[in-house]
Structures are given as structure tokens and as C-alpha cells.
N, C-alpha and C positions, 0 to 999 in steps of 0.2 A: 405029378404034382404040377400045378401051374402057379407061375408068380404074377402079382399085381402090381411118377410123382402122382397119384392117388388110387390106375389103370389102370395110384396107380395112379389117389388118393386115388393117378394115378394113380395108383397106380396110381391109376393109373392110378394111376388111374392109380391110373393108373394105374391108371393106369391106375392102374394103377392101378395098373389095377392087376393083381395076379391071384387067381383063384383056384381052388381045388376042383377037379373033375366035374362032380355033380353041381356043385354051386357055379362053376364056370358056365354050365350050359344055361342054367337059369338067368346069369347076368348078361350073357350073350344074346338071349333072347329079348330080355327086359329092358337092357341098357345101352344098347347099340355097341357092345364091346365084340370085337374079333379077338377072342381069348387067345386063339393059337398063334395070331400076330404079334398080340401084345407078349406072349411068353418070348417068341423069338426075337422080337426088336426092343422089349424093354426090360425084361428080366432082370439083366445085368445092371441096370441103373436103381434098383430097389432092392437088391438083396442085401441081407444083414452081412456085416463083416466085410464090406468093400468100401472103397473111398467114395464120397458123393462126388459124382461127375454129371455134366450137363448131357441130357440124353441127345441121339441122334434124330435127325430130321424124318426118318421112317418111324421112329417111335412116337414122335410128336404127331404124325399124320393120324396114327391110330389112336392116340389119345385124345384127338379133338373130336373124334367119333363118339366117345363115351359121355355117357349121361352120368356125371360124376356122383351126384346126391343119391341117384338110383343104386350106382356100384357100391357106395359106402353102406347102404343097407343091407348089403350082403356079405361084408367083410367080417369074417368068423375070427375066432381065437387062433385056429390053424393057420389062417391066412397071415395073422399079427406075428405068429411064432416065425414064418418064413421071409418077411418083408419088413424093411425098416420104413415105418409110416412117415418119419420125417422126410424121408428120400423120395417117398410116393408123393408128399405135398410139393416137394422141390422139382421133381419131374413134370408134374401137372402143371405147376405154375409157370415153370419154363416154357412150356408147350403152349401156353396163353389161355388156358382153361383158368376162370376164377375159382379160387378156394376161399370161401369165407372163413374168416376167423371164428372160432368157437363152434364151428360146424363138426359134428359127431360121425368117425368113420369107424364102424366097429366100437370098440371101446375106447379108441384113440380121439382126442379132440384136438383139432387144428388150433395151435398156439396163436396168441396175438403177435403181431409185428415188434420184435424189441427194438429198442432204438433209444 
């Protein structure tokens, strides 16, 4: 199993982006994602049950290559069970990828900025 701030939305994607084997291949081909690299470099930042932390530069380099809206179209319920989508948004945003408020990523909707 692969884990995906959106990539992964992050992941990334975010990342954000962390996806299961079959879907990961599709996203890697269609969305510019290096799935293996994202898992290795970014999974720790988007896993459920861990503290929210800023990602490494190595993770960000991979996140910057991902087409976030494309990756979001491939986020499944299985992916959402493995990753914390709030962390995915954090990672992707931290890495300098715009994450539009209200954007859907799987069943998750990016919340508006609170303030």
C-alpha cells in the first residue's frame, strides 16, 4: 500500500499524495507523480495518528511535480482511510503548491481559511 499535503492532496499530494498499487500506477502516469518517491519521502507527514509536521525538502521536491487536481480525481475511500487529508493539504501548501479552498479531493473538500 502506498500513502499519498494532497501527494498528498499532497498528498500529495500529496502529495499527497499516497495511493494504493493499481491506482498509484495510473496517477503516476497521468499526474506526474513519482509514487515510490512520495511514499518514501512523504508518507510520514500524512499518516493518520501522527502529529502534523512540516515536510522535508525532499518531499517537497516530489510534491512540486504532482498535478494536484489530477491526483485528487484518483483519491479513493481506501486512500482516505490511510491518510489524514488535512495533513495532505498542509504538506502540499507548505511545499508551495496552491490548494484551492473548496476543491474536492476524493470525498474530502478543502476547507476555507479560518480566521
